[in-house]
N, C-alpha and C positions, 0 to 999 in steps of 0.2 A: 493703726499705723500712724496715728496722729503724732506730729512732731518729728517725723523722720525726714521730711523735706523742709529745707530752710525757707523756701518761697514757693509760690504757686508755679506750677509747671505749665509752660506754654506748649501747646500741642497744635502745630500747624503744618508739620512736615513729618514724613515717616521717621526721620532721624530722631525727632523729639520723642516719638513713641518708643523707639528702640532704647533710648537713653533712660526713659522712665521705667520701662519694663526691666531693664538690667538692674536698676536700683532696687526695685521691688523684689526681684529674684534674689539679689544679694542680701536684702533684709531677711527674707524668708530662710535663706540658708544659714544665716548667723543667729537666728532666733530659736534657741532651744533644740530639742531633739527632732529628728525627721519622722514625720507621721505619714500615713498613706494619703491623707487629705492634702497635706503640705506638698508631697511629691507630685500628686495629681495637679495641684495648682501650679507648681513650677513647670511641669510638662506643658500645661496649657499656655502659660505665659511664654515659654520658650518657643512653642509653635507659632504663637502670635508674633513674637519678635522676628522669627525667620520669615514669616509672610511680609512683615514690615520691611525687612531688608530687601526682599524681592521687589516689593513695590517701589522702594527708594531707588534701587538700581534701574528699574524700568522707567521711572520718572526721569532720572538723570539721562538715560539713553534717549528718551523721547525729546527732552529739551535740546540735546545735541543735534538730533536729526532736524528738529524744527529750525534751529539756528542755521544749520547747513543749507536747508531748503531756502530759508529767507535770504541768506547771502548769495545763493545761486540765482535767485529771482531779483536781485538788486534791491533788496529791502522791501519788496512787496509780498504780503501774505494775506 
């Protein structure tokens, strides 16, 4: 897959992983005929992307709760 990405991918948040996996999945879908191995790889990457979405949602919810607690405590945490 060398050359498919214009620059190094920064992965520090679940959103970055989702974006990268989506790109890889699209590359696999556009690259020749569908094989069993390719389908299994796409399924695995899709499951990983779904887990990343769940983690991203959970992380965002946790941040909101932490901000709310912090504001209720007058900035002390």
